[in-house]
C-alpha positions as CSV (number, residue, x, y, z in Angstrom):
1,M,63.9,-27.9,-24.6
2,K,60.8,-27.6,-26.8
3,Q,59.9,-31.2,-26.1
4,K,60.2,-30.6,-22.3
5,T,58.0,-27.5,-22.6
6,K,55.3,-29.5,-24.4
7,I,55.3,-32.2,-21.8
8,N,54.9,-29.6,-19.0
9,L,52.0,-27.9,-20.8
10,R,50.3,-31.3,-21.3
11,R,50.6,-32.0,-17.6
12,I,49.2,-28.6,-16.7
13,L,46.3,-29.0,-19.1
14,L,45.7,-32.5,-17.8
15,M,45.7,-31.3,-14.2
16,L,43.3,-28.5,-15.1
17,L,41.0,-31.0,-16.9
18,L,41.0,-33.3,-13.9
19,A,40.2,-30.3,-11.6
20,L,37.4,-29.2,-13.9
21,L,35.9,-32.8,-14.0
22,L,36.2,-32.9,-10.2
23,L,34.4,-29.6,-9.8
24,V,31.7,-30.7,-12.3
25,G,31.3,-33.9,-10.4
26,V,30.9,-32.2,-7.0
27,L,28.5,-29.6,-8.3
28,S,26.4,-32.3,-10.1
29,W,26.2,-34.3,-6.9
30,N,25.2,-31.3,-4.9
31,Y,22.6,-30.4,-7.5
32,L,21.1,-33.9,-7.5
33,T,20.9,-34.0,-3.7
34,F,19.6,-30.5,-3.4
35,S,16.2,-31.5,-2.1
36,S,13.4,-29.4,-0.7
37,K,13.4,-28.5,3.0
38,Q,9.8,-27.4,3.1
39,L,7.4,-28.9,5.6
40,D,4.8,-31.3,4.0
41,I,1.6,-29.7,5.2
42,D,-1.7,-28.9,3.6
43,S,-2.0,-25.3,2.3
44,V,-4.4,-23.0,3.9
45,V,-7.3,-22.1,1.6
46,K,-7.0,-18.4,0.7
47,Q,-10.1,-16.4,1.1
48,R,-10.6,-14.0,-1.8
49,I,-12.2,-10.7,-1.3
50,D,-13.8,-9.4,-4.5
51,T,-16.7,-7.3,-5.6
52,A,-19.1,-10.2,-5.5
53,S,-18.1,-10.9,-1.9
54,F,-19.1,-7.4,-0.9
55,Q,-22.7,-8.2,-1.8
56,K,-22.8,-11.8,-0.5
57,S,-21.0,-11.5,2.8
58,D,-21.9,-8.8,5.3
59,N,-19.0,-10.1,7.5
60,I,-16.4,-9.3,4.8
61,T,-18.0,-5.9,4.2
62,L,-17.8,-5.2,7.9
63,I,-14.1,-6.2,8.0
64,L,-13.2,-3.9,5.2
65,D,-15.3,-1.1,6.6
66,R,-13.4,-1.3,9.9
67,F,-10.1,-1.4,8.1
68,V,-11.0,1.7,6.2
69,Q,-12.1,3.5,9.4
70,A,-8.7,2.6,11.0
71,I,-6.9,4.1,8.0
72,Q,-8.9,7.3,8.3
73,I,-7.7,8.0,11.9
74,R,-4.6,10.2,11.8
75,S,-2.7,8.3,14.4
76,I,0.7,9.9,13.7
77,S,3.6,9.0,15.9
78,T,3.9,11.6,18.7
79,P,6.2,11.7,21.7
80,M,4.4,11.4,25.1
81,S,5.5,14.9,26.0
82,K,3.5,16.3,23.0
83,I,0.4,14.1,23.2
84,T,-2.8,16.1,24.0
85,N,-6.0,14.8,25.5
86,D,-7.7,14.9,22.2
87,D,-4.9,13.2,20.3
88,E,-5.8,10.9,17.4
89,L,-3.8,8.1,19.1
90,Y,-6.5,8.0,21.8
91,R,-9.2,8.1,19.2
92,F,-7.7,5.0,17.6
93,R,-7.7,3.2,20.9
94,E,-11.4,4.2,21.4
95,F,-12.1,2.9,17.9
96,I,-10.6,-0.5,18.8
97,Q,-12.6,-0.7,22.0
98,A,-15.9,0.1,20.2
99,S,-15.2,-2.1,17.2
100,F,-14.1,-5.2,19.2
101,S,-16.1,-4.8,22.4
102,N,-16.2,-8.5,23.1
103,L,-12.3,-8.5,23.3
104,H,-12.6,-6.0,26.2
105,Q,-14.7,-8.2,28.4
106,A,-14.2,-11.6,30.1
107,P,-12.4,-13.8,29.5
108,F,-10.2,-11.2,27.9
109,V,-8.3,-8.7,29.9
110,C,-7.3,-5.3,28.4
111,R,-4.4,-3.3,29.9
112,T,-3.6,0.3,29.0
113,G,-1.5,3.1,30.2
114,V,-2.3,2.8,33.9
115,D,-0.8,-0.7,33.9
116,F,2.4,0.6,32.3
117,G,3.0,3.4,34.8
118,D,1.4,6.3,32.9
119,G,-2.3,6.7,32.5
120,R,-1.8,8.8,29.4
121,N,0.0,6.0,27.6
122,P,-2.2,5.1,24.5
123,S,-0.7,1.6,24.0
124,M,-2.8,-1.5,24.6
125,L,-2.2,-5.0,25.7
126,L,-4.9,-7.6,25.4
127,Q,-4.7,-10.9,27.2
128,W,-6.6,-14.0,26.1
129,P,-6.2,-16.6,28.9
130,G,-5.3,-20.1,27.8
131,Q,-6.6,-23.5,28.9
132,E,-3.1,-24.3,30.2
133,P,-1.7,-21.0,31.7
134,E,1.4,-22.8,32.9
135,L,2.6,-23.0,29.3
136,G,4.6,-20.2,27.8
137,A,2.4,-17.6,26.3
138,I,2.2,-16.4,22.7
139,L,2.7,-12.7,21.9
140,L,1.2,-11.1,18.8
141,M,2.6,-7.6,18.1
142,S,1.8,-4.7,15.9
143,H,1.5,-0.9,16.1
144,F,-1.1,1.7,15.1
145,D,1.1,4.8,14.8
146,V,2.1,5.9,11.4
147,V,4.8,8.3,10.2
148,P,3.9,11.9,9.4
149,I,3.0,13.1,5.9
150,E,5.3,15.6,4.3
151,A,3.2,18.5,3.0
152,S,5.3,18.7,-0.1
153,S,4.4,15.0,-1.0
154,L,0.6,15.4,-0.9
155,S,0.5,16.0,-4.6
156,Q,2.2,12.7,-5.2
157,W,-0.4,10.6,-3.5
158,T,-2.9,8.8,-5.8
159,H,-5.5,9.3,-3.0
160,S,-5.4,11.4,0.1
161,P,-3.2,9.6,2.7
162,F,-6.0,9.4,5.3
163,S,-8.9,8.9,2.9
164,G,-9.1,5.2,3.3
165,H,-10.2,5.1,-0.4
166,R,-11.4,1.7,-1.4
167,D,-11.8,0.4,-5.0
168,N,-12.2,-3.1,-6.4
169,Q,-8.6,-3.9,-5.8
170,H,-7.0,-1.9,-3.0
171,V,-7.5,0.1,0.1
172,W,-5.4,3.3,-0.1
173,G,-3.8,5.3,2.7
174,R,-1.1,5.7,5.2
175,G,-0.9,2.6,7.4
176,T,-2.3,0.1,4.9
177,L,1.1,-1.5,4.8
178,D,2.8,-0.2,8.0
179,C,1.2,-1.3,10.1
180,K,-2.6,-1.0,10.7
181,H,-3.2,-3.9,8.4
182,G,-1.3,-6.0,11.0
183,V,-3.3,-4.5,13.9
184,M,-6.7,-5.1,12.2
185,A,-5.7,-8.6,10.9
186,I,-4.8,-9.8,14.4
187,L,-7.9,-8.3,16.0
188,E,-10.2,-9.6,13.3
189,A,-8.7,-13.1,13.6
190,V,-8.9,-13.2,17.4
191,N,-12.4,-11.8,17.2
192,Q,-13.6,-14.4,14.8
193,L,-12.0,-17.3,16.8
194,A,-13.6,-16.0,20.0
195,N,-17.0,-15.7,18.4
196,E,-16.6,-19.4,17.2
197,G,-16.0,-20.5,20.8
198,F,-12.3,-21.3,20.3
199,Q,-10.2,-21.5,23.4
200,P,-6.4,-21.3,23.0
201,Q,-4.2,-23.8,24.8
202,R,-1.6,-21.2,25.6
203,T,-2.4,-17.7,26.8
204,I,-2.3,-15.2,24.0
205,Y,-1.2,-11.6,24.3
206,V,-1.8,-8.9,21.7
207,A,0.5,-5.9,22.1
208,L,-0.5,-2.7,20.1
209,G,2.1,0.0,20.4
210,H,1.6,3.7,19.8
211,D,5.1,4.9,19.1
212,E,6.9,2.1,17.1
213,E,8.0,4.6,14.5
214,L,9.7,6.6,17.2
215,G,11.5,3.6,18.6
216,G,8.9,2.2,20.9
217,T,10.4,3.6,24.1
218,E,7.0,4.4,25.6
219,G,4.9,1.7,24.0
220,N,6.3,-1.8,23.5
221,S,9.2,-1.0,25.8
222,K,6.8,-0.3,28.7
223,M,4.8,-3.4,27.9
224,A,8.0,-5.5,27.9
225,A,8.8,-4.1,31.4
226,W,5.3,-5.1,32.5
227,F,5.9,-8.7,31.3
228,R,9.3,-8.7,33.1
229,S,7.8,-7.3,36.4
230,H,5.2,-10.0,36.4
231,G,7.7,-12.8,35.7
232,I,5.9,-13.8,32.4
233,R,8.1,-15.8,30.0
234,L,6.9,-16.1,26.4
235,H,6.9,-19.1,24.2
236,S,7.0,-17.2,21.0
237,I,6.7,-13.7,19.6
238,I,5.2,-12.8,16.2
239,D,5.7,-9.3,15.0
240,E,5.5,-7.5,11.6
241,G,7.9,-8.9,9.0
242,G,8.3,-9.5,5.3
243,C,5.7,-10.1,2.7
244,V,4.4,-13.0,0.6
245,F,6.1,-12.4,-2.8
246,T,6.0,-14.1,-6.2
247,Q,8.8,-12.2,-8.1
248,F,11.8,-14.1,-6.8
249,P,13.8,-15.2,-9.9
250,G,12.8,-18.6,-11.0
251,L,10.3,-19.2,-8.2
252,E,6.9,-20.2,-9.6
253,R,5.0,-20.3,-6.3
254,P,4.4,-17.7,-3.6
255,A,6.9,-17.5,-0.8
256,A,6.7,-15.9,2.6
257,L,9.8,-14.6,4.3
258,V,9.9,-15.3,8.0
259,G,12.2,-12.8,9.7
260,V,14.4,-14.4,12.3
261,A,17.1,-11.7,12.6
262,E,17.4,-8.0,12.4
263,K,20.4,-5.9,11.2
264,G,21.8,-4.0,14.1
265,F,23.4,-0.6,14.2
266,L,26.1,1.3,16.0
267,T,26.2,5.0,16.8
268,V,29.7,6.5,17.1
269,E,30.6,9.9,18.3
270,M,33.9,11.3,17.0
271,T,35.6,14.4,18.4
272,A,38.5,16.3,16.9
273,K,40.6,18.4,19.4
274,V,42.9,21.0,18.1
275,A,45.4,22.9,20.3
276,A,44.5,26.5,20.9
277,D,47.7,27.7,19.1
278,K,46.8,25.7,16.0
279,V,43.2,26.9,15.6
280,G,43.9,30.1,13.7
281,H,41.2,32.4,12.4
282,S,38.5,31.8,9.7
283,S,40.1,34.6,7.7
284,M,43.4,32.7,7.8
285,P,42.6,29.0,8.5
286,P,45.5,26.6,9.0
287,R,46.1,23.8,6.6
288,E,44.4,21.3,8.8
289,T,41.3,22.2,10.9
290,A,39.0,20.2,13.2
291,V,36.5,20.0,10.3
292,S,39.0,18.5,7.9
293,I,40.2,16.0,10.5
294,L,36.7,14.8,11.1
295,A,36.0,14.7,7.3
296,S,39.1,12.5,6.8
297,A,38.1,10.2,9.6
298,I,34.6,9.8,8.3
299,H,36.0,9.2,4.8
300,R,38.3,6.5,6.1
301,V,35.3,4.7,7.8
302,R,33.5,5.0,4.5
303,L,36.3,3.2,2.7
304,S,36.3,0.3,5.2
305,P,32.9,-1.3,5.0
306,F,32.2,-4.6,6.6
307,P,32.9,-7.5,4.3
308,A,29.9,-9.0,2.5
309,R,29.0,-12.5,3.4
310,M,26.3,-15.1,3.0
311,D,25.6,-16.9,6.3
312,G,22.9,-17.2,8.9
313,G,19.5,-16.2,7.8
314,L,20.5,-15.4,4.2
315,R,22.2,-18.7,3.6
316,D,19.2,-20.6,5.1
317,T,16.8,-18.6,2.9
318,L,18.6,-19.6,-0.3
319,A,18.8,-23.2,0.9
320,F,15.0,-23.3,1.3
321,L,14.1,-21.4,-1.8
322,G,16.7,-23.0,-4.1
323,P,15.1,-26.4,-4.6
324,R,11.8,-24.7,-5.4
325,C,13.3,-22.7,-8.3
326,R,12.5,-24.8,-11.3
327,S,13.8,-22.3,-13.9
328,I,17.0,-21.8,-12.0
329,R,19.7,-24.4,-11.4
330,S,21.0,-24.1,-7.9
331,W,24.5,-25.4,-7.3
332,Q,26.5,-25.6,-4.0
333,C,30.0,-24.3,-4.1
334,P,32.2,-27.2,-3.0
335,T,34.8,-24.9,-1.2
336,C,32.7,-22.4,0.7
337,G,29.3,-24.2,1.0
338,Y,27.3,-21.2,-0.2
339,W,24.4,-21.6,-2.6
340,V,25.1,-19.9,-5.9
341,H,22.2,-19.5,-8.4
342,L,23.0,-19.8,-12.0
343,S,20.3,-18.5,-14.3
344,K,19.1,-20.8,-17.0
345,T,19.4,-19.2,-20.4
346,N,16.8,-19.9,-23.2
């Protein structure tokens, strides 16, 4: 009996050893064939803006000055029903028109509220006609509205939120990251290209919304309706997205995340109905009330989250970043095909 048990244990251990060797072999093969998916193109030379540049380049100084002025305008998101004639949203639009006057004359076409069915609409849509207008157009999008400032948070700001304070490293203020930097970067780039005599092959549109933080129902939504009513089909749309980051574990080069998907949401309304003879009185409530029924239902939803998974954009992101991580060994799981990152210990 003991001899038979030993033989069975040996067989089990041998099978486990063979399975382990097979797993190591598959992982090793996946590791060796885990090649880079990056496109082989020349990197764009990054223009540095430093203190010396302020003195040497009037153009860079002008760009920074305009950005600071944009931050100083309190273009806080406001519903159309509450926008007044002297609202800061109009002031921002006037600032854009004055700062980039050449983008508001031929060959450029500027559309505003009247074109979107409401003359009071502060949003803007610039059109730069292309050499081949029959090709699908390119749409560059951003927004110049910002979220309100809580009065209780003012003491927590290093610099006043609308000061546009500038030092040797940063420009401070609401909108520097969401999303006046996008507005000004797009306009400065288009302005510079136009001044250099560049003519795009495709028509380029620049959509600048005034209520993105409120859902964009009066801004980008109305501009989308304008495109639809004129039968304009777009080749591509570039909107605000992720950042260029350097702190991804094991990644030794900067990486830019290109957003290709957006997490959706679902709004559910739940109603609890209790028979009139079961309601009771607040002084003598029944064992179960409408409130407790709703609480139980919400708690059950909370206990049943969607299963976590790695597919689509997340899987592709890891597949692209993995081969570039030199201090991390990236292996492909042979059963599920997901990239699993194993940190290399020193």
